[in-house]
KEVEXPA-373895 format. One line per field, with one value per residue: residue in one letter; x, y, z of N, C-alpha, C in turn; residue number from 1. Coordinates in steps of 0.001 Angstrom, whole numbers, plus 500000, padded with zeros to 6 digits. Example, Ala and Ser with C-alpha at 12.3 -4.5 7.8 and 13.67 -1.06 7.14 Angstrom:
r	(A/S)
n_px	(513190/512850)
n_py	(494310/497750)
n_pz	(507800/507080)
ca_px	(512300/513670)
ca_py	(495500/498940)
ca_pz	(507800/507140)
c_px	(513200/512900)
c_py	(496700/500030)
c_pz	(507800/507870)
k	(1/2)
END
This chain:
r	(M/F/Q/I/L/V/I/D/D/D/I/S/I/Q/I/F/L/K/R/L/L/E/K/Q/G/Y/Q/V/V/V/A/S/D/G/D/E/G/I/T/Q/A/I/A/Y/R/P/A/L/I/I/C/D/W/I/M/P/G/L/N/G/L/E/V/C/N/R/I/K/T/D/P/N/L/S/A/T/F/F/I/L/L/T/S/L/D/S/V/A/D/R/V/K/G/L/D/A/G/A/D/D/F/I/T/K/P/I/E/Q/N/E/L/K/A/R/V/R/A/G/L/R/L/H/Q/L/S/R/D/L/Q/T/Q/K/L/L/L/E/T/E/L/A/E/A/A/E/Y/V/R/S/L/L/P/L/P/M/T/E/P/F/T/I/N/S/R/F/I/P/S/R/Q/L/G/G/D/C/F/D/Y/Y/W/L/D/P/D/Y/L/A/V/Y/L/L/D/T/A/G/H/G/L/K/A/T/L/P/S/I/S/V/L/N/L/L/R/S/R/A/L/K/S/L/D/Y/Y/Q/P/S/D/V/L/R/A/L/N/E/T/F/Q/M/N/Y/Q/N/D/K/Y/F/T/I/W/Y/G/V/Y/N/R/V/K/R/Q/L/I/Y/A/S/A/G/H/P/P/A/V/L/V/S/G/T/S/P/K/N/T/K/I/Q/L/L/R/T/P/G/M/P/V/G/M/F/P/E/A/K/Y/V/D/A/Y/C/Y/V/E/K/F/S/S/L/Y/I/F/S/D/G/A/Y/E/I/T/K/L/D/G/T/L/W/S/L/D/A/F/I/Q/I/L/V/S/L/Q/H/T/I/G/Y/Q/L/D/R/I/L/N/Y/L/I/A/L/N/S/K/E/A/F/D/D/D/L/S/I/L/Q/V/K/F/D)
n_px	(375717/373926/372226/369157/367268/363936/361980/358853/355601/353510/351955/351576/353634/355809/355510/355704/358338/359839/359365/360315/363031/363966/363757/365927/367950/368597/368675/365958/364724/361970/360376/357854/357752/359644/361005/360997/362448/365013/365693/365782/367844/370048/370151/370551/372364/372274/373325/372171/369578/366214/364045/360948/360007/357883/356363/354428/355318/358770/360154/361470/363782/364638/365161/367223/369202/369724/370743/373033/374626/375391/378215/378510/376766/377120/378239/376280/374341/371956/368756/366264/362799/360418/357686/358127/359637/361089/363888/364636/363659/365262/367729/367363/367191/369768/371302/370565/371893/371260/371949/370894/367911/364604/361869/358382/355623/357136/359576/360476/362896/364547/364711/366055/368517/369471/369700/371661/373820/374077/374797/377238/378746/378557/379988/382487/383034/383107/385302/387300/387228/388123/390720/391700/391623/393484/395752/395952/396468/398950/400443/400296/401748/404209/404732/404996/407260/409142/409108/410177/412808/413802/415795/415867/414947/417605/419333/421716/425068/423831/420643/418528/415732/412880/410370/408013/405893/404381/402982/401373/400641/403149/406237/408685/410656/413501/415658/418584/420829/423930/426789/429972/432359/433424/433566/432555/429630/427387/424844/421907/419425/417124/415227/413224/412198/408760/406085/404837/405346/407353/408952/409756/411393/414030/414867/415027/416965/419224/419446/420017/422386/424165/424067/425126/427593/428315/429403/432416/435840/435308/435209/433466/433454/433647/431481/431049/432292/430632/428194/429025/429614/427069/425734/427006/426130/423333/422223/419623/418758/418969/417429/414587/414026/414130/415231/416993/417097/419489/420777/423763/425693/428557/429394/431802/432181/434073/435652/433544/432727/431062/430855/429583/427516/425414/422866/421018/419149/416955/418297/419959/419145/420792/420385/421417/422437/421802/419598/416519/417312/419917/419914/421164/421189/421999/422139/422689/424042/425301/426418/425099/423827/420716/420948/421550/420746/422745/425620/428125/427983/429108/430204/430602/432237/431392/432101/431310/431328/429854/428115/427587/424510/423064/420694/420079/418333/417133/415426/412764/411463/408741/408065/407698/406647/403716/400303/398312/395230/394192/394959/397492/401067/403066/406269/409875/411269/409290/408897/411407/411299/409446/410929/412938/411429/410736/413053/413894/412003/410593/410761/409177/409340/409297/406774/405170/405877/404941/402183/401559/402045/400143/397780/398107/397973/395873/394507/393316/395388/398971/400457/402942/405576/406606/409243/411259/414242/415669/418454/419602/422097/424097)
n_py	(652495/655462/657382/659035/661610/662528/665233/666216/667499/666732/663879/662747/663898/662826/660064/660149/661182/659246/656853/657610/658180/655772/654134/655065/653867/654678/654700/655535/657585/658821/661715/663462/666015/668897/668452/665639/665136/666170/664432/661988/662608/662836/660225/658660/659998/661087/661309/663248/665661/666333/668853/670248/673670/675158/674215/672959/673775/673429/675110/674715/676339/676598/673941/673437/675198/674081/671586/672278/673486/671454/669633/666968/666706/668689/668440/667319/667394/669808/670268/672563/672328/674072/676353/678942/681477/683783/686060/687107/685183/683013/683976/684059/681317/680441/681839/680487/678176/676401/674259/673916/674312/673122/673685/673690/672944/669663/668779/665860/665063/667220/667059/664564/665210/667266/665942/664006/665744/666944/664743/664088/666317/666010/663623/664455/666362/664667/663081/665023/665666/663266/663205/665444/664586/662518/663992/665614/663638/662710/665063/665337/663103/663816/666093/664911/663424/665484/666580/664425/664583/666752/667791/666080/667216/668469/667685/667492/668609/670949/672614/672285/673322/673376/674873/674489/675693/675291/677460/676292/672821/671998/673635/676325/676713/675485/673686/672763/671019/669828/667887/668816/667916/666545/668991/671111/672557/672751/674905/675912/677861/678116/679897/679503/681320/681808/679323/676004/672993/673681/675377/673759/671709/672818/673478/670992/669837/671401/670758/667961/668066/669518/668018/665573/666412/666788/668657/668961/669698/671798/674002/673316/674435/677084/679524/681527/680353/678170/679405/680667/678428/677265/679281/679166/676696/676755/678612/680737/680730/678157/676771/676804/679513/680005/681414/681607/682659/682497/681662/680789/679116/678241/676727/676742/674816/674631/676985/678654/680167/681667/681522/683057/683582/685308/685310/687495/686995/687239/688640/686484/686173/686789/686336/687328/687179/687077/687951/689876/692557/692843/692052/691288/692026/690804/691293/689149/689293/689307/691142/690266/688915/687141/683590/682413/684557/686261/685405/686409/687109/688105/686853/687185/686505/686661/687044/686012/686025/683675/684167/682652/680945/681921/682433/681487/682534/681578/682277/682391/684991/684801/684622/687111/688862/689432/689907/691832/691889/694438/695104/696096/695601/693425/693706/693199/694189/694113/691381/690561/691675/689993/687620/688408/688927/686404/685228/684614/682938/679750/676761/675442/677637/678150/677199/679075/681380/680665/680357/682993/684219/682953/683886/686543/686673/687531/685798/682454/680767/681174/683694/683210/680717/679561/679312/678494/678295/677456/677764/676856/677656/676071)
n_pz	(068128/067697/070168/070528/072010/072282/073122/073768/074251/072737/071836/069307/067794/069129/068505/065712/065271/066609/065152/062615/063087/064158/061937/060567/061868/064427/068030/070019/072584/074440/075895/077761/078814/079979/082479/082686/080410/081029/083094/081666/079906/081630/082516/080167/078543/075752/072269/070733/071020/070403/070927/071804/071569/072777/075614/078402/081805/082120/079391/076020/075765/078414/079063/077256/078196/080711/079952/078488/080400/081991/082667/081862/079787/077995/075457/073952/071040/070346/069201/068552/068285/066596/065931/065703/063830/063601/063390/065846/067617/066905/067702/070480/070961/070186/072034/074303/073945/071930/069147/066625/064547/063869/061913/062426/060192/060224/057886/056394/055019/055505/058292/058594/057410/059046/061473/060821/060297/062817/064411/063281/064057/066813/067148/066296/068296/070507/069844/069918/072612/073684/072641/073949/076627/076488/075839/078121/080006/079104/079410/082176/082941/081852/083399/085898/085430/085076/087658/089020/088317/089660/092470/095680/099010/101104/104088/105487/105105/105681/105320/102535/100837/098612/096494/093928/091511/088611/086097/084281/083473/082691/083110/082647/084508/086309/088527/090435/092686/093842/094908/093899/094787/097986/099388/097908/096792/094130/092948/091300/089526/086924/084418/081801/078925/078295/078409/079172/077146/075241/076676/078736/077699/076938/079560/080906/079339/079997/082735/082654/081207/082865/085216/084463/083744/081073/079389/078160/079131/080834/083571/086215/088668/088327/087980/085923/083713/083328/082591/080247/078624/078462/077099/074630/073811/073786/071890/070806/068143/067354/069067/069031/069353/072070/075049/078208/081639/084301/087517/088987/091358/093417/096374/098882/101534/103504/103528/103703/101547/098826/095396/092515/089579/087265/084726/083446/085433/088338/091386/093716/097175/100111/103427/106540/110032/113560/114893/114637/114877/113952/111305/108103/104665/101501/098049/095506/092518/089197/086247/083011/080007/079277/078759/075530/074006/072817/071022/071747/074412/077669/080841/084349/087503/091002/094525/097855/101439/103578/106370/109613/110293/108167/105460/102152/099350/096256/093311/090856/088645/088781/091407/092460/090549/090532/090038/092015/093995/093702/091207/090798/090350/092213/093961/093725/095949/097942/098095/099043/101594/102798/102888/104682/106961/107776/108551/111141/112116/113059/111346/108349/106537/103768/103065/104348/102952/100419/100887/101478/098998/097380/098551/097978/095215/092462/090875/089985/089244/089005/086926/085902/085952/089149/091303/094100/095904/098998/100966/103981/106001/108459)
ca_px	(374449/373648/370971/368515/366177/362886/361200/357710/354372/352549/352184/351657/354986/356697/355407/356207/359794/360423/359322/361172/364441/364315/363959/367271/368908/368955/367926/365208/364055/361053/359936/356657/357896/361028/361595/361251/363510/366302/365955/366185/369148/371054/370219/370993/373412/372102/374203/371401/368257/365246/363173/359956/360236/356725/355849/354070/356443/360008/360089/362656/364946/365091/365757/368491/370155/370100/371561/374318/375437/375806/379465/378376/375844/377335/378596/375093/373833/370594/367913/364979/361673/359626/356895/358587/360605/361671/365304/364743/363475/366460/368789/367088/367565/371222/371814/370306/372817/370777/372890/370193/366463/363726/360616/357127/355533/358422/359839/361239/364260/365302/364961/367100/369792/369945/370105/372957/374836/374260/375519/378633/379378/378674/381085/383718/383240/383502/386673/388173/387300/388989/392090/392079/391900/394754/396808/396090/397125/400351/401063/400430/402875/405426/404961/405485/408647/409959/409232/411056/414188/414219/416480/415163/415460/418867/419322/423091/425461/422911/419296/418061/414351/412428/408958/407893/404507/404304/401738/400593/401124/404583/406758/410030/411615/414188/416745/419304/421967/424659/428174/431023/433256/432922/433585/431992/428250/426867/423399/421466/418001/416965/413854/413139/411145/407556/405459/404455/406334/408478/409831/410255/412438/415374/415202/415448/418241/420272/419590/420717/423732/424978/424135/426025/428846/428565/430186/433804/436825/434623/435429/432156/433628/433706/430147/431065/432616/429429/427245/429563/429432/425636/425376/427496/425380/421893/421861/418190/418512/418938/416653/413196/413953/413963/416379/416660/417909/419993/421699/424563/426665/429316/429672/432872/431697/435208/435965/432271/432770/430142/431169/428340/427347/424023/422613/419695/418256/416808/419393/419742/419112/421459/419923/422281/422167/421269/418362/415923/417959/421184/419737/421918/420659/422875/421579/423799/423780/426370/425892/425150/422590/420163/421624/420931/420395/423851/426774/429300/427674/430158/429723/431647/431995/431485/432335/430869/431507/428560/428165/426819/423060/422518/419804/420201/417131/417261/414030/412421/410720/407340/407844/407342/405875/402368/399255/397526/393784/393857/395417/398884/402069/403913/407642/410982/411556/408271/409184/412573/410866/408821/412021/413596/410523/410653/414403/414084/410897/410980/410107/408239/409362/408883/405313/404597/406077/404049/400810/401420/401980/398851/396763/398346/397660/394477/393930/393347/396733/399960/400694/404242/406075/407116/410123/412088/415184/416157/419597/419787/423410/424205)
ca_py	(653096/656749/657474/660338/661881/663410/665825/666928/667193/666249/662451/662429/664273/661813/658824/660409/661293/657972/655912/658099/658070/654359/653600/655474/653068/655286/654317/656739/657674/659955/662321/664260/667387/669296/667788/664245/665144/666338/663176/661004/663009/662476/658763/658016/660794/660907/662069/664354/665905/667164/669328/671263/674955/675531/673102/673339/673575/673904/675179/674219/677154/676264/672606/673591/675837/673095/670551/672823/673855/670215/669206/665635/666732/669908/668112/666803/668294/670165/670841/673085/672135/675279/676994/680328/681540/685111/686158/687341/683898/682208/684518/683563/679903/680323/682311/679436/677066/675508/674082/673963/674475/672505/674432/672972/671477/669016/668204/664674/665057/668228/666500/663543/665854/668004/664944/663467/666778/667096/663586/664208/667301/665407/662658/665237/666930/663580/662709/666075/665519/662109/663634/666363/663788/661826/664991/666001/662525/662724/666230/665028/662169/664590/666940/664035/663105/666664/666671/663347/664982/667787/667181/665919/668115/668098/668001/667503/669270/672060/672309/672888/672988/674065/674828/674683/675715/675750/678164/675264/671526/672003/674989/676566/676811/674248/673944/671563/671212/668561/668060/668637/667057/666613/670328/672121/672315/673573/675148/676865/677923/678777/680243/679597/682211/681128/678324/674767/672009/674310/675957/672692/670906/673377/673414/669629/669616/672014/669966/666712/668402/669900/666938/664538/667083/666375/669680/668611/670780/672912/674100/673441/675205/678486/679825/682258/679394/677367/680220/680860/677180/677122/680259/678642/675478/676987/679808/680666/680436/676711/676175/677261/680898/680031/681772/681446/683313/681502/682016/679585/679362/677129/677044/676008/674747/674770/678414/679379/681127/681430/682174/682990/684405/685261/685683/688105/686402/688022/688373/685643/687004/686192/686986/686921/687834/686186/688504/690877/693860/692902/691339/691825/691543/690985/690880/688521/689279/689854/691507/689212/688743/685789/682581/682144/685775/686768/684487/687049/687555/687909/686565/687408/685907/687473/686210/686549/685172/683325/684145/681578/681075/682660/681738/681929/682311/681692/682195/682941/686255/684493/684714/688475/689558/688934/690929/691796/692038/695801/695278/696553/694536/693321/694086/692427/694707/693598/689957/690448/691961/688767/686709/688909/688813/685000/684729/684125/682070/678341/675722/675584/679012/678191/677058/680368/682275/680238/680698/684444/684541/682465/684825/687827/686576/687875/684789/681089/680252/682224/684019/682694/679649/680065/678359/679083/677456/678022/677084/677326/677245/675797)
ca_pz	(067678/068332/070906/070376/072945/071778/074214/073186/074976/071747/071655/067884/067360/069696/067725/064360/065292/067046/064031/061543/063460/064308/060580/060165/062623/065701/069223/070375/073884/074395/077141/077498/079297/080203/083638/082322/079416/081703/083797/080666/079377/082634/082599/078921/077886/074309/071378/070159/071611/069684/072003/071437/072240/073600/076410/079773/082720/081512/077939/075334/076075/079761/078985/076552/079093/081739/079313/078065/081561/082659/082022/081292/078655/077208/074076/073262/070007/070777/068143/069005/067370/066851/064876/065682/062739/063489/063712/067290/068293/066650/068560/071836/070990/070137/073321/075290/073688/070867/068041/065349/064645/062872/061930/062153/060154/060001/056570/056764/054482/056233/059618/058478/057099/060217/062466/060399/060511/064255/064937/062855/064926/068146/067109/066240/069624/071403/069479/070421/074065/073936/072377/075015/077819/076263/075926/079523/080685/078715/080038/083599/083049/081594/084574/086959/085074/085387/089119/089475/088064/090609/093621/096943/100055/101742/105521/105992/106365/105920/104828/101281/100483/097397/096111/092480/091031/087219/085786/083594/083923/082460/083223/082150/085608/086675/089466/090879/093576/093976/095335/092906/095567/099368/099977/097020/096368/093037/093038/090276/089177/085620/084030/080346/078435/077838/079270/078504/076719/074544/077694/079602/077063/077165/080984/081223/078647/080813/083957/082345/080752/084009/086204/083933/083399/079691/078704/078448/079254/081489/085006/086850/089893/087927/087437/084656/082652/083086/081837/078897/077886/078186/076069/073358/073466/073666/071147/070527/066727/067164/070153/068953/069834/073516/075867/079621/082657/085251/088601/089263/092418/093983/097771/099557/102917/104420/103603/103771/100449/097722/094138/091752/088379/086813/083327/083341/086431/089569/092331/094889/098381/101263/104653/107647/111313/114596/115452/113735/114986/113213/110042/106970/103390/100341/096763/094784/091079/088357/084930/082003/079252/079336/077946/074237/073271/071999/071087/072333/075773/078656/082187/085351/088820/092217/095699/099142/102608/104151/107830/110242/110448/107030/104533/100766/098554/094806/092881/089534/088769/089081/092853/092878/089512/090808/089985/093249/093845/093277/089831/090738/090318/093403/093629/094290/097293/098861/098260/099915/102962/103309/103222/105887/108108/108194/108784/112505/112515/113157/110556/107220/106048/102370/103014/104740/101814/099342/101280/101343/097571/096884/099035/097327/093787/092163/089983/090504/088998/088797/085522/085501/086807/090418/091988/095160/096630/100256/101566/105360/106463/109904)
c_px	(374214/372288/370457/367375/365225/362076/360086/356458/353274/352861/352349/353035/356000/356715/356015/357739/360458/360477/360302/362649/364869/364518/365351/368365/369314/368118/367262/364544/363169/360729/358820/356722/359359/361700/361933/362397/364890/366678/366444/367571/370266/371253/370875/372152/373354/373100/373501/370048/367447/364180/362225/360210/359116/356173/355396/355227/357698/359856/361424/363913/365533/365744/367130/369557/370645/371033/372958/375212/375850/377069/379369/377509/376138/377685/377414/374586/372349/369865/366593/363930/360680/358800/357261/359717/361246/363149/365502/364603/364691/367614/368610/367514/369064/371854/371627/371215/372384/371791/372205/368686/365788/362364/359435/356370/356847/358507/360839/362683/365148/365678/366108/368472/370349/370394/371468/374084/375135/375053/376987/379388/379556/379847/382429/384048/383712/384935/387672/388330/388206/390446/392586/392429/393227/395924/397040/396781/398615/401092/401272/401599/404197/405772/405507/406940/409569/410171/410185/412530/414703/414813/415590/415709/416754/418814/420721/424058/424687/421602/419021/416655/413945/410925/408877/406421/404516/402974/400806/401107/402634/405085/408184/411071/412252/415313/417391/420379/422595/426104/429103/432148/432802/432853/432875/430595/427881/425365/423015/419953/417898/415490/413837/411991/409967/407069/405241/405645/407553/409445/410459/411450/413835/415806/415727/416769/419402/420521/420390/422165/424648/425133/425103/427415/429283/429342/431653/434682/436217/434904/434089/432230/433597/432385/430168/431409/431402/428423/427730/429341/427953/425206/425853/426652/423925/421573/420429/417874/418357/418065/415235/413004/413693/415274/416002/417600/418353/420863/422417/425607/427364/429740/430766/432546/432840/435536/434728/432216/431822/430622/429965/428420/425900/423914/421190/418693/418085/417936/418994/419829/419730/421073/420743/421889/421499/419980/417806/416648/419239/421119/420453/421399/421678/422159/422722/423440/425004/425777/426028/423802/422048/420873/420843/420649/421493/425050/427965/429065/428802/429541/430888/431228/432047/431587/431691/431134/430137/428700/427326/425340/422440/421557/419968/418924/417443/415870/413888/411595/409228/407019/407432/406604/404448/401389/398351/396044/393387/394374/396849/399841/402911/405356/408662/411288/410568/408500/410367/412200/410166/409896/412688/412719/410438/412005/414545/412871/411353/410119/409188/408194/408892/407372/404628/404727/405077/402600/400554/401250/400645/397733/396880/397867/396177/393774/394037/394727/397681/400177/401978/404627/406732/407983/411018/412974/415592/417296/419799/421108/423385/422864)
c_py	(654405/656716/658906/660449/662879/663904/666662/666526/666690/664783/662098/662785/663264/660560/659009/660430/659972/656990/656326/657873/656621/653691/653970/654749/653647/654687/655569/656566/658901/660439/663305/665679/667654/668583/666338/664156/665270/665067/662102/661334/662623/660965/658147/658738/660641/661740/663322/664443/666768/667559/670409/672542/675255/674289/673624/673030/674182/673963/674740/675013/676813/674893/672688/674175/674871/672037/671085/673250/672642/669708/667845/665616/667869/669626/667547/667828/668546/670877/671296/672910/673264/675700/678469/680456/682919/685076/686319/686040/682997/682668/684045/682111/679699/680769/681271/678231/676118/675454/674193/674073/673636/673170/673503/673670/670847/668438/667064/664701/666083/667700/665484/664186/666578/667064/664358/664473/666961/665959/663594/665189/666768/664431/663378/665823/665859/663138/663740/665994/664360/662482/664576/665605/663056/662787/665407/664910/662509/663903/665994/664071/662898/665467/666120/663639/664273/666775/665598/663680/666001/667145/667095/666908/667570/668520/668081/667830/670562/671728/673032/672384/673793/673963/675189/674599/676195/676437/677284/673926/671415/673438/675088/676735/675454/674602/672637/671973/669850/668883/667836/667783/667215/668010/671397/671697/673274/673711/676167/676803/678681/678943/680451/680506/681387/680092/677041/673941/672651/674961/674872/671970/671509/673284/672034/669299/670179/671177/668692/666967/668721/668752/665838/665079/666708/667415/669496/669868/672023/672860/674360/674189/676708/678875/680559/681352/678542/678147/680450/679609/676942/678072/679806/677467/675760/678319/679688/680382/678949/676009/676738/678656/681000/680402/681572/682282/682247/682172/680734/679935/678088/677543/676130/675980/674853/676245/679287/680485/680700/682223/681992/683869/684275/685757/686196/687649/687333/687695/687320/686556/686229/686994/686437/687665/686899/686702/689536/692224/693962/692133/692067/691196/691832/690474/690412/688413/689854/690224/690351/689051/687326/684843/682352/683368/686212/685838/685079/687520/687198/687684/686687/686779/686961/686518/686861/685519/684932/683219/682990/681958/681958/681779/682346/681565/682557/681441/682715/684207/686036/684580/686109/689282/689023/690096/690792/692033/693429/696105/695744/695358/694588/693563/693149/692886/694161/692111/689755/690720/690754/687766/687124/688702/687383/684419/684068/683338/680616/677501/676200/677004/679110/678032/678366/681382/681949/680586/682196/684826/684103/683412/686175/687832/686803/686814/683408/680472/681423/682445/683398/681539/680257/678986/679116/677995/678192/677158/677675/676768/677063/675400)
c_pz	(068438/069026/070823/071372/072307/072965/073591/073931/074038/071430/070178/067321/067885/068826/066336/064337/065678/065886/062934/061871/063645/062951/060048/060955/063961/066831/069777/071741/073840/075804/076820/078033/079627/081357/083332/081305/080043/082451/082837/080097/080335/082668/081366/078223/076357/073506/070871/070832/070653/070696/071474/072240/073221/074287/077759/080713/082123/079998/077328/075628/077444/079791/078342/077461/080164/081168/079037/079238/082386/081969/081343/080035/077678/075749/073286/072250/070276/069640/068753/067902/067621/065633/064777/064667/062594/063859/065219/068065/068107/067541/069997/071975/071011/071450/074411/075093/072602/069722/066678/065621/063558/063011/061639/061024/059694/058592/056773/056267/055186/057615/059569/058275/058319/061328/062092/060656/061998/064865/064499/063758/066346/068185/067078/067610/070603/071128/070016/071933/074444/073732/073475/076295/077688/076403/077371/080326/080380/079346/081532/083833/082829/082794/085737/086705/085421/086891/089650/089263/089065/091863/094852/097964/100666/103206/106125/104862/106629/105204/103522/101006/099254/097281/094630/092087/089588/086963/084973/084101/083772/082487/082719/083239/085875/087637/089873/091873/093824/094346/094158/093488/097018/099973/099152/096533/095240/093194/091972/090126/087863/085292/082517/079950/077934/078841/078469/078045/076070/075516/078561/078993/077210/078633/081363/080543/079459/082062/083689/081945/081928/085004/085756/083611/081981/078894/079085/078501/079886/082986/085687/088186/089605/087262/086102/083490/082300/082246/080412/078050/077543/077078/074689/072875/073132/073002/070614/069062/066476/068206/070179/069534/071329/074199/077330/080482/083645/086304/088988/090314/092856/095396/098311/101038/103937/104630/103803/102721/099340/096516/093217/090512/087942/085385/083219/084368/087626/090536/093352/096116/099533/102502/105819/108914/112284/115221/114486/113771/114157/111889/108904/105682/102286/099090/095882/093301/090368/087008/083945/081329/079430/078369/076657/073410/072305/072134/071833/073773/076741/080040/083167/086675/089914/093399/096920/100230/103239/105664/108378/110353/109351/106237/103141/100018/097081/094234/091453/089717/089001/090561/093288/091804/089524/090756/091201/092958/093364/091871/089693/090806/091582/092993/094267/095715/098322/099132/099208/101365/103600/103716/104534/107113/108648/108593/110151/113020/112443/112216/109439/106648/104595/102229/103384/103595/100720/099661/101149/099873/096969/097296/098332/095879/093526/091315/090598/090349/088797/087305/085003/086419/088044/091064/092966/095759/097904/100777/102953/105870/107975/110473)
k	(1/2/3/4/5/6/7/8/9/10/11/12/13/14/15/16/17/18/19/20/21/22/23/24/25/26/27/28/29/30/31/32/33/34/35/36/37/38/39/40/41/42/43/44/45/46/47/48/49/50/51/52/53/54/55/56/57/58/59/60/61/62/63/64/65/66/67/68/69/70/71/72/73/74/75/76/77/78/79/80/81/82/83/84/85/86/87/88/89/90/91/92/93/94/95/96/97/98/99/100/101/102/103/104/105/106/107/108/109/110/111/112/113/114/115/116/117/118/119/120/121/122/123/124/125/126/127/128/129/130/131/132/133/134/135/136/137/138/139/140/141/142/143/144/145/146/147/148/149/150/151/152/153/154/155/156/157/158/159/160/161/162/163/164/165/166/167/168/169/170/171/172/173/174/175/176/177/178/179/180/181/182/183/184/185/186/187/188/189/190/191/192/193/194/195/196/197/198/199/200/201/202/203/204/205/206/207/208/209/210/211/212/213/214/215/216/217/218/219/220/221/222/223/224/225/226/227/228/229/230/231/232/233/234/235/236/237/238/239/240/241/242/243/244/245/246/247/248/249/250/251/252/253/254/255/256/257/258/259/260/261/262/263/264/265/266/267/268/269/270/271/272/273/274/275/276/277/278/279/280/281/282/283/284/285/286/287/288/289/290/291/292/293/294/295/296/297/298/299/300/301/302/303/304/305/306/307/308/309/310/311/312/313/314/315/316/317/318/319/320/321/322/323/324/325/326/327/328/329/330/331/332/333/334/335/336/337/338/339/340/341/342/343/344/345/346/347/348/349/350/351/352/353/354/355/356/357/358/359/360/361/362/363/364/365/366/367/368/369/370/371/372/373/374/375/376/377/378)
END
């Protein structure tokens, strides 16, 4: 049964509306002024409120504004009861949040029709809110599932940590690292174009495909072969027009050699050196179009020697394409300087980087998904 709140300082109007609406099968609560009306609204959370415009104390516009700014009552359908009939007055009412008007003297059939229409809209709004909550719950479960797929931190024989902040509940970034054999570690990070579920699905598909080594006759030790196979498998014409960038590397811990290839992805950054004075920076990137753009795309490998006490950072472009408070866009060079400045600090370096980026960002959430991998050798 729908509950209706009547707010009017005129007792005769209260009685008239209460009797009329109860005959229609509604449960009716009454209040004699604005303050009492707000108290009753908070207590009963009615589906619909009929409120007189002109009242002592809080008037109808003020009551309406208070009701509509309360998250628990904002979906309540609000009808202003008024003898004012000018366009200017109607505009004031609408600006205050009123959903409809009933002009005095009250015509019963009109009142019944407007109440029925208001309750239908309230029910629709409530149904939409329920669907939204269900969707948010499902998205939260999906996001938790995605996080469960991401690898846990590694501590032996070296340290690998990561941070992942999707711009929405679900993001298009994904990464993984695992041993191909006792001496060779594969590590990659990819960034699917777009956001949300449509970006997440291709990312998870790649993760599952690579982790299970489902692409047969493929040399997973050769990054360029991996990118070529992914490009053949994930052509955007067949994948909802979604392409992705990726950096993929294989590290030989015996030879301390890293072989890598990239497909339109930001360079990985290798920071070496035992002190700030002899710090060495290498940007690790090879030419190659994003995966899925062109069937004939070519990918090549590059090699580098990893000196002792080096750190490797692999990240998505969301880590540095950040709009600052002054409206300007941060840069990759500035981001790299942050990585270098923390090279010789002790502990929780990724948390420090993340805190810096959060403080730098001009918005509550990042515009793009943000993910960072840190491999600390030795």
